[in-house]
C-alpha positions as CSV (number, residue, x, y, z in Angstrom):
1,M,19.9,-5.9,0.7
2,K,20.5,-4.6,4.2
3,V,17.8,-2.6,6.0
4,S,20.1,0.4,6.5
5,R,20.6,0.5,2.7
6,L,16.9,0.2,2.1
7,V,16.3,3.2,4.4
8,A,19.0,5.2,2.6
9,L,17.4,4.3,-0.7
10,A,14.0,5.3,0.5
11,G,15.3,8.7,1.4
12,M,16.6,9.4,-2.1
13,T,14.7,11.6,-4.4
14,G,12.0,9.4,-6.1
15,C,12.0,8.4,-9.7
16,I,8.2,8.7,-9.6
17,A,7.0,12.2,-9.1
18,A,4.9,12.9,-6.0
19,V,1.2,13.0,-6.9
20,P,-0.7,16.0,-5.4
21,A,-3.3,15.0,-2.9
22,L,-6.9,15.6,-3.6
23,A,-8.5,18.8,-2.3
24,G,-9.6,18.5,1.3
25,V,-7.3,15.5,1.9
26,T,-4.1,16.4,3.7
27,P,-1.6,13.7,3.9
28,P,1.0,13.8,6.7
29,Q,4.5,15.1,6.0
30,V,7.1,12.4,6.6
31,T,10.9,11.8,6.1
32,A,13.1,8.7,5.8
33,S,14.4,9.3,9.3
34,E,10.9,8.2,10.6
35,L,11.2,4.7,9.1
36,A,11.6,2.1,11.8
37,Q,14.5,-0.2,11.7
38,P,14.3,-3.0,10.9
39,L,11.5,-2.5,8.4
40,P,8.3,-4.4,9.2
41,K,7.3,-7.7,7.7
42,P,3.5,-7.3,7.5
43,Y,2.6,-10.2,5.2
44,D,1.2,-13.1,7.2
45,A,1.8,-16.4,5.2
46,S,-0.9,-18.2,7.3
47,A,-3.6,-15.5,6.8
48,N,-6.8,-16.2,4.9
49,A,-6.6,-13.4,2.3
50,S,-10.1,-14.0,0.9
51,A,-11.6,-13.7,4.4
52,D,-9.5,-10.7,5.3
53,I,-10.6,-8.9,2.1
54,D,-14.2,-9.9,2.6
55,A,-14.0,-8.4,6.2
56,A,-12.4,-5.2,4.9
57,L,-15.1,-4.8,2.2
58,A,-17.8,-5.3,4.9
59,R,-16.2,-2.7,7.1
60,A,-15.9,-0.4,4.1
61,K,-19.6,-0.6,3.4
62,V,-20.3,0.6,6.9
63,S,-17.5,3.2,7.0
64,G,-17.7,4.5,3.4
65,K,-13.9,4.1,3.1
66,R,-12.1,2.5,0.2
67,V,-10.2,-0.7,0.7
68,L,-6.4,-0.7,0.1
69,I,-5.1,-4.1,-0.6
70,D,-1.3,-4.4,-0.5
71,L,-0.1,-7.5,-2.3
72,G,3.5,-8.4,-1.4
73,G,6.0,-10.6,0.4
74,N,8.3,-10.2,3.4
75,W,11.2,-11.1,1.2
76,C,10.6,-8.0,-1.0
77,P,12.6,-4.9,-0.2
78,D,10.1,-2.6,-1.9
79,C,7.2,-4.2,0.0
80,R,9.0,-3.7,3.3
81,V,9.7,0.0,2.5
82,L,6.0,0.5,1.8
83,A,5.1,-1.3,5.0
84,G,7.7,0.9,6.9
85,V,6.1,4.1,5.5
86,A,2.6,2.8,6.4
87,A,3.8,2.0,9.9
88,I,4.9,5.6,10.6
89,P,2.4,6.6,13.3
90,E,1.1,9.7,11.4
91,V,0.8,7.7,8.2
92,K,-0.9,4.7,9.9
93,S,-3.5,7.1,11.5
94,Y,-4.0,8.7,8.1
95,L,-4.4,5.4,6.3
96,D,-6.7,4.0,9.0
97,A,-8.9,7.2,8.7
98,N,-9.1,6.8,4.9
99,F,-8.9,3.1,4.1
100,E,-9.6,-0.3,5.3
101,V,-6.1,-1.8,4.8
102,V,-5.3,-5.4,4.0
103,F,-1.8,-6.9,3.6
104,V,-1.9,-10.0,1.4
105,D,1.1,-12.4,1.2
106,V,1.7,-13.5,-2.4
107,G,4.6,-15.9,-1.4
108,H,6.9,-16.0,-4.3
109,F,4.1,-15.3,-6.8
110,D,2.6,-18.7,-5.8
111,K,-0.1,-17.6,-3.3
112,N,-3.2,-15.6,-3.4
113,M,-2.7,-14.8,-7.1
114,N,-6.5,-15.0,-7.5
115,V,-6.9,-11.7,-5.6
116,P,-6.1,-9.3,-8.5
117,A,-8.5,-11.2,-10.8
118,R,-11.2,-10.9,-8.3
119,F,-11.1,-7.2,-8.9
120,G,-10.5,-7.4,-12.7
121,A,-6.8,-6.8,-12.6
122,P,-4.2,-9.0,-14.3
123,M,-1.6,-10.9,-12.2
124,P,1.0,-8.6,-10.9
125,A,4.4,-8.4,-12.6
126,G,6.0,-7.0,-9.5
127,V,5.3,-6.3,-5.9
128,P,4.2,-4.4,-4.0
129,T,1.0,-4.2,-6.0
130,V,-1.6,-2.0,-4.4
131,L,-5.2,-2.4,-5.3
132,V,-7.6,0.3,-4.2
133,V,-11.2,-0.7,-4.4
134,T,-14.6,0.8,-3.4
135,P,-16.8,-0.9,-0.8
136,D,-18.7,-2.6,-3.7
137,G,-15.4,-4.1,-5.0
138,T,-14.8,-1.8,-8.0
139,L,-11.1,-1.3,-8.7
140,V,-10.2,2.4,-8.7
141,N,-6.5,2.3,-9.6
142,G,-6.3,-0.3,-12.3
143,K,-3.5,1.2,-14.4
144,Q,-1.5,2.5,-11.5
145,R,-1.6,-0.6,-9.3
146,E,2.1,-1.4,-9.7
147,D,3.4,2.2,-9.4
148,L,5.0,1.4,-6.0
149,S,6.8,-1.8,-7.2
150,N,10.1,0.2,-7.1
151,D,9.2,2.4,-4.1
152,R,12.6,2.1,-2.5
153,S,13.7,4.6,-5.1
154,M,11.0,7.0,-3.9
155,T,10.9,9.3,-0.9
156,P,8.6,8.3,2.0
157,Q,6.7,11.5,1.2
158,S,6.2,10.6,-2.4
159,I,4.8,7.2,-1.3
160,V,2.4,8.9,1.1
161,D,1.3,11.4,-1.6
162,W,0.8,8.5,-4.0
163,L,-1.4,6.7,-1.5
164,A,-3.3,10.0,-0.8
165,Q,-4.5,10.4,-4.3
166,W,-6.7,7.3,-3.8
167,T,-8.6,8.5,-0.8
168,K,-12.3,9.1,-1.3
169,T,-13.0,12.6,-2.4
170,P,-14.8,14.7,0.2
171,G,-18.5,15.4,-0.1
């Protein structure tokens, strides 16, 4: 699917309702017009996913943030829409302030498939699959980990709002 079509789809009203952010956590307000073209390809096929996740967990233990693990592939339109939303400067700042973010390449469901099991989740049926874990490795969003696997039918704002629900509650 062409990138311009993906951007148009991302701007449509989402089929998944936006989730209200937790009290005290104000996500940025974004629109489809802010998505860069072409959409990013954040999944590094040569990265060591296990080492990247271990490093993010170590940083999270110091920072107190949660770890957001984005499982996907550069071939996947939904993964690229999520990456495009995450790359909007205001969203990137928000994510960096609230999460240790790791992009994990799953190839064509033939790489790094051990990652979900590491956190007690089944193999993904679709991508992107987003795992949110605490610094000690506890999976927080077990039942909602695949909510963004059709995110090109969501608005960028509804994607941001979905991500915002997983930030650590203040206090």
